[in-house]
C-alpha positions in Angstrom: 129.8 98.9 168.1 126.7 97.6 168.5 123.9 95.7 166.9 121.4 98.2 166.2 123.7 101.3 164.8 124.3 102.0 161.3 128.5 101.7 161.9 127.5 97.7 162.5 125.2 97.6 159.5 128.1 98.5 157.3 130.5 96.7 158.7 128.2 93.8 158.4 127.3 93.7 154.7 131.5 95.3 154.2 132.3 91.3 156.0 129.3 89.1 153.9 130.5 90.9 150.5 133.8 89.7 150.9 133.2 86.2 152.2 130.8 84.8 150.4 134.1 85.6 147.5 136.3 83.7 149.7 137.4 79.4 150.0 137.4 78.2 154.0 140.6 78.9 155.1 140.5 82.7 154.1 136.6 82.9 155.0 138.1 81.9 158.8 141.0 84.6 158.4 137.9 87.2 157.7 136.1 86.2 160.2 138.7 86.6 163.1 140.0 89.9 161.2 136.4 91.5 161.4 135.9 89.4 165.2 138.8 91.9 166.5 137.7 95.0 164.3 134.2 94.6 165.6 135.3 93.4 169.6 138.0 96.6 169.2 135.8 99.2 168.4 135.0 99.3 171.7 138.2 99.6 173.2 141.0 98.3 171.5 143.4 97.4 174.3 141.2 95.0 176.1 142.2 92.9 172.3 145.2 92.0 173.8 143.4 90.4 177.0 141.3 88.3 174.7 143.8 87.4 172.4 146.1 85.9 175.2 143.3 84.5 177.1 141.9 82.7 173.7 145.8 81.0 173.5 146.7 80.2 176.8 143.6 77.9 177.2 144.2 76.8 173.3 148.1 76.0 174.5 146.8 74.1 177.8 143.9 72.2 176.3 147.6 71.0 173.8 149.1 69.9 176.9 145.8 68.6 178.5 145.4 66.3 175.4 148.9 64.8 175.2 149.1 64.1 179.2 148.3 60.1 179.7 148.2 60.8 182.9 145.0 62.0 185.4 147.2 64.0 187.2 149.4 66.0 184.5 145.9 66.9 182.6 144.1 68.0 185.5 147.0 69.6 186.6 146.9 71.9 183.8 143.4 72.3 183.4 143.7 73.8 187.1 146.5 76.0 185.4 143.4 77.4 183.1 140.8 77.7 185.3 143.5 80.1 187.8 144.3 81.5 185.0 140.6 82.5 183.8 138.8 83.0 186.9 142.0 85.6 188.2 141.5 87.6 184.8 137.4 87.1 185.3 137.8 88.4 189.3 140.5 91.1 188.7 138.6 92.8 185.8 134.9 92.4 187.5 134.9 91.4 191.0 138.6 94.1 192.4 137.0 97.1 193.4 133.6 95.1 194.4 136.0 93.6 197.2 137.9 96.1 197.9 135.2 98.8 198.8 134.3 95.8 200.8 136.6 95.0 202.7 137.6 98.7 203.4 133.6 98.2 204.5 133.7 95.1 206.9 137.0 97.2 208.6 135.3 99.6 209.1 132.7 98.2 211.2 135.3 96.8 213.6 136.5 100.3 213.8 139.8 99.8 211.3 139.8 103.2 209.2 142.0 101.8 205.7 143.0 103.1 202.8 143.1 100.4 199.4 144.6 100.9 196.2 141.1 100.4 194.7 142.3 100.8 190.8 138.6 101.0 189.1 139.4 98.7 186.9 136.9 99.2 183.6 135.2 96.5 182.4 135.9 94.5 179.4 132.9 94.1 176.8 131.5 90.9 177.2 134.8 89.3 179.7 131.8 86.6 181.3 131.1 86.0 177.8 134.1 84.5 176.3 135.9 83.6 179.1 132.8 80.6 180.1 133.0 79.9 176.6 137.3 79.4 176.8 136.3 77.6 179.9 134.6 75.0 178.8 136.5 74.0 176.3 139.4 72.7 178.3 137.1 71.7 180.8 136.1 69.5 177.4 139.5 68.4 176.2 139.9 67.2 179.8 137.1 65.3 180.2 137.6 63.4 176.5 134.4 65.2 175.1 136.7 67.3 172.6 139.8 67.1 170.9 141.4 69.5 171.3 141.9 72.5 168.0 145.2 71.8 166.1 144.7 75.1 164.1 145.0 78.5 166.7 143.1 80.2 163.6 140.5 77.9 164.1 140.1 78.3 168.0 140.5 81.9 168.1 137.6 82.3 165.4 136.0 79.6 168.2 136.3 82.9 170.8 135.9 85.8 169.3 133.4 84.6 166.7 131.6 88.0 166.9 127.8 87.9 166.6 128.0 85.5 170.3 131.3 87.6 171.0 129.8 90.6 174.4 126.6 89.3 174.5 126.1 85.1 173.5 124.5 82.8 173.6 127.5 80.7 175.3 128.3 78.2 172.4 129.9 75.2 173.7 133.2 73.9 172.0 131.7 70.2 171.3 128.7 72.8 168.7 131.2 75.3 167.2 134.4 74.3 166.9 133.3 72.3 164.3 131.9 74.7 162.5 134.8 76.8 162.5 136.7 74.0 160.9 134.8 72.8 158.1 133.7 74.5 154.8 130.2 76.1 155.5 127.7 75.1 152.6 125.5 77.7 152.0 121.8 76.8 152.2 118.9 79.2 150.8 116.3 78.0 153.4 119.7 79.1 155.9 119.8 82.8 154.3 116.5 83.2 155.0 116.0 82.1 157.6 118.8 84.0 159.5 117.0 87.5 157.5 113.9 86.7 158.9 116.1 86.4 162.9 118.3 89.2 162.5 114.3 91.4 161.3 112.9 89.9 164.7 115.9 90.8 167.0 115.6 94.3 165.6 112.0 94.4 166.3 112.5 93.2 169.8 115.2 95.1 170.5 114.7 99.1 168.9 111.1 98.1 169.3 110.0 96.9 172.5 113.1 96.8 174.7 114.3 99.9 173.9 110.5 101.9 174.1 110.3 100.0 177.3 114.0 101.5 178.6 112.2 104.8 179.0 109.4 104.1 180.9 112.2 101.8 182.8 114.5 104.1 183.7 112.3 107.0 185.5 110.6 104.2 187.2 113.8 103.3 188.7 115.5 106.6 189.3 114.0 107.7 192.6 114.4 106.6 196.0 110.9 106.1 196.4 108.7 104.1 193.3 106.7 107.0 191.5 103.6 105.0 192.5 101.8 104.1 195.7 100.1 101.9 194.3 99.7 98.5 192.4 100.5 100.4 189.5 103.8 100.0 190.1 103.9 96.7 189.1 103.2 98.1 185.8 107.5 99.2 186.0 107.9 95.5 186.6 106.0 94.4 183.3 107.7 96.8 181.4 111.2 96.0 183.1 110.6 91.9 182.5 109.5 92.6 178.5 112.1 94.9 178.8 115.0 92.7 179.3 113.1 89.4 177.0 113.1 91.8 173.8 116.6 93.5 174.8 118.9 89.8 175.2 116.4 87.6 173.2 116.7 90.3 170.3 120.2 90.2 170.4 120.2 86.2 170.4 118.5 86.7 167.3 120.3 88.6 165.7 124.1 87.0 166.2 122.1 83.2 165.3 120.5 85.2 162.0 123.5 86.8 161.0 125.3 82.9 161.8 123.3 82.0 160.3 123.6 84.1 156.7 127.6 83.0 156.9 126.7 79.6 157.7 126.8 78.7 161.4 124.1 77.5 163.2 124.1 78.9 166.7 121.9 77.2 169.4 118.1 78.4 170.9 118.8 81.2 174.1 115.6 81.9 174.3 111.9 80.0 174.1 108.9 81.2 175.8 109.5 81.7 179.5 106.7 84.1 180.1 105.1 80.7 179.2 105.6 78.4 182.3 104.7 77.6 185.8 107.5 76.4 187.8 110.9 78.1 188.2 112.6 74.7 186.9 110.8 75.5 183.7 111.8 79.0 183.4 115.3 78.1 183.6 115.3 75.5 180.8 113.3 78.6 178.7 115.4 81.9 179.6 119.1 82.3 178.9 119.0 78.4 178.3 122.8 78.4 177.2 124.7 80.3 180.7 121.4 77.3 182.7 122.7 74.2 180.4 126.6 76.0 181.4 126.1 76.6 185.0 123.7 72.9 185.2 126.7 71.1 183.0 129.9 72.8 184.4 128.4 73.8 188.1 126.0 71.3 189.4 126.8 68.3 188.0 130.4 68.7 189.3 129.3 69.3 192.9 127.4 66.3 192.8 123.5 67.4 191.3 121.1 65.5 193.1 123.2 62.4 193.6 123.1 62.5 197.6 120.4 63.0 198.8 117.6 66.4 198.4 119.5 68.4 201.5 123.0 67.8 199.3 121.3 69.0 196.5 119.4 71.8 198.3 122.8 73.4 198.4 124.1 72.6 195.5 121.6 74.4 193.6 121.7 77.2 195.7 125.4 77.3 195.1 124.3 77.2 191.4 122.5 79.8 191.5 124.8 81.9 193.6 127.2 81.5 191.3 125.0 82.4 188.9 124.4 85.4 190.5 128.0 86.2 190.4 128.5 86.1 187.1 125.8 88.9 186.1 128.2 91.0 188.2 129.5 92.2 191.9 127.8 93.2 194.1 125.6 92.3 196.7 121.8 92.7 195.0 123.0 90.4 192.9 123.6 87.8 195.2 120.2 88.2 196.5 118.8 87.8 193.1 120.4 84.1 192.4 119.5 83.4 196.2 116.0 84.4 195.1 116.1 81.7 192.3 118.2 79.1 194.7 114.7 79.0 197.2 112.5 78.6 194.1 114.5 76.3 192.5 115.1 73.7 195.6 110.9 74.7 196.7 109.8 73.1 193.7 112.2 70.2 194.0 111.0 69.8 197.6 107.3 69.9 196.0 108.0 67.7 193.1 109.6 65.3 195.6 107.0 65.1 198.4 104.3 64.8 195.2 106.3 61.3 193.8 106.3 60.0 197.3 102.9 60.3 197.7 102.5 58.3 194.9 101.3 60.8 191.5 103.2 62.3 189.8 101.7 63.5 187.4 100.0 66.4 190.3 103.3 67.6 190.7 103.8 69.7 186.8 99.7 68.8 186.1 96.7 69.7 187.1 94.2 67.1 188.7 93.3 64.4 185.4 90.1 64.5 185.8 88.8 68.2 185.6 87.9 69.0 181.7 89.5 70.3 179.6 88.4 74.0 179.2 89.1 73.6 183.4 92.5 72.2 182.5 93.5 75.3 180.5 92.2 77.7 182.9 93.9 76.4 185.6 97.5 76.2 183.3 96.5 80.7 182.4 96.3 80.7 186.4 99.4 79.1 187.1 101.3 81.0 184.0 99.6 84.5 185.2 100.9 83.6 189.4 104.6 82.4 187.9 104.3 85.3 185.2 104.7 87.6 189.0 106.8 86.0 190.8 109.4 86.1 187.4 109.0 90.0 188.1 109.5 90.3 191.6 112.8 88.6 190.6 113.5 91.0 187.9 113.1 94.0 190.6 115.8 92.2 193.0 118.3 92.4 189.4 117.5 95.9 188.8 118.1 97.2 192.1 121.9 96.2 191.4 122.1 99.0 188.7 119.9 101.6 189.7 121.4 105.2 190.3 124.2 106.1 192.6 122.1 108.4 194.9 119.4 105.3 195.4 119.4 102.6 198.0 118.8 99.6 196.4 116.7 98.3 199.9 114.7 101.1 201.0 113.9 101.2 197.1 112.9 97.0 197.2 110.8 97.6 200.7 109.0 100.7 199.0 108.2 98.5 195.8 106.4 95.2 197.8 104.5 97.4 200.0 102.6 99.6 197.3 102.6 96.3 195.5 99.4 95.7 196.7 97.8 98.6 197.5 95.0 98.8 194.7 95.4 101.4 192.7 93.3 103.8 192.4 93.4 105.1 189.0 94.5 103.9 185.5 98.4 104.8 184.8 99.0 106.7 181.6 102.1 103.4 180.8 99.4 100.5 180.4 98.2 100.7 177.2 102.9 101.0 176.3 102.8 98.2 178.3 100.2 95.8 177.3 101.0 96.5 173.4 104.1 95.8 173.6 104.0 93.2 176.4 101.7 91.4 174.0 103.9 91.5 170.9 106.8 89.9 173.4 104.0 87.7 174.0 103.1 86.6 170.4 107.1 85.5 169.7 107.2 83.0 173.1 104.2 82.1 171.8 104.8 81.3 168.3 109.0 80.5 168.7 109.1 77.2 167.3 107.6 78.9 164.2 110.0 81.6 164.1 112.6 79.3 163.3 110.7 77.9 160.6 110.3 81.1 158.6 111.5 79.2 154.9 108.4 77.0 155.1 105.8 79.7 155.9 103.4 80.4 153.0 105.0 83.4 150.4 102.2 85.9 151.3 102.7 85.8 154.5 106.4 85.7 154.7 106.3 89.0 152.5 103.4 90.4 155.0 105.8 89.1 158.0 108.8 91.3 156.8 106.7 94.4 155.4 105.6 94.6 159.1 108.5 94.2 160.4 110.0 96.6 158.6 107.7 99.0 159.1 107.4 98.3 163.4 111.3 99.0 163.1 110.4 102.6 161.1 107.6 103.4 162.9 108.5 102.9 166.8 112.1 101.6 166.8 114.2 103.7 169.1 117.6 104.5 166.9 120.3 106.1 169.6 122.5 102.9 169.5 122.0 102.5 172.9 123.4 99.1 174.4 122.3 95.9 175.2 121.7 95.5 178.3 123.5 92.0 178.8 126.7 94.3 177.4 127.4 95.0 181.3 128.2 91.4 181.6 
């Protein structure tokens, strides 16, 4: 079941009709049942996997909390992590590693017939696995008390708005909301309805309108253009991913608000930043903070010198790449951002050592305000193109089978710096839809405060949102891009 389908809208209406008539504990029962229906609609066979991993981590957390000795607590934590990572590895990475091993053996002249299972990837397994793992880690660190009622914990893991594509919500954030009675606040409901509308505009108008262009552009071995018009396809894909994933996050947060829950903001203004550190503070925030707290910090963060810090950054981004998928392209994508983060940190440290820390992140103070703004715009545009190149590496991980990723990347890079001789017909669509995505980012803080807007602006915005969805929306029920992760 996908958010952008009539089935989901009917499902949500039925859930809300019953939800508002029930007391707190029965609301939780309803939401858990609805969440399992929502997940099982895709493939009911994987419901057992979701329930098993949830109950297993529920049990491990109780054992971790009751152990006074650190060694025994660590034993149960290791058990939990091992089972979760084994399940994730089996379903997400088994085929990749089996195929890779066959190729490696073939290089040395050894032919091996391995029992490749062609395992189906359960929907959202990376999201709910990381969510559940963070729970047991937080209980181990004594940041959180283990849940006593299994209903509360099962609902925390399976809560349908965030279940299959995030945000990755920490137990410290969402579990208390499952445990206490929710209070319906009119402003929260109004803000939630607006987030749902805005999410649908991002998904069915921006992302799905651009999706056709992107599929066309990446369906051939060589790019469709032999010049810099190929940038338009990279712009289209970058904006498509933003609209698709940011739109899903908005709908998830909006539906949650209507029911009295709060989910964390997952996107701010990623196309308005000037460096890779700021990018990951604005893009897929729930994943980047998860990687920081559960990978980068345990590795040592920046506490052991510049060389160790660089290694920790690279390892963290490689893990992030593998989280997105099994394949060399995802590792290359992770390495790309790892190198960017290392270079940015080295530059910032160099400038600080020279005694002008502000220059590491700001333009020269002696510049006039107008020059400051112009220089900032240039840096934003420059880094946006660096982001687009990263998106190229990300996209080739899922090109059609006949297309070879490396030659495709080479062809794109060669053509990007050839001056165009004609204007592409894609220009208007990319500018129009990209401009709309840019507006949402520019006003991202106000979008969360819809209830405070003047009534006339509220009415006009709702009318425009509904009109754009009706007139320009694509309604084939296409899946969200991040469902594959």
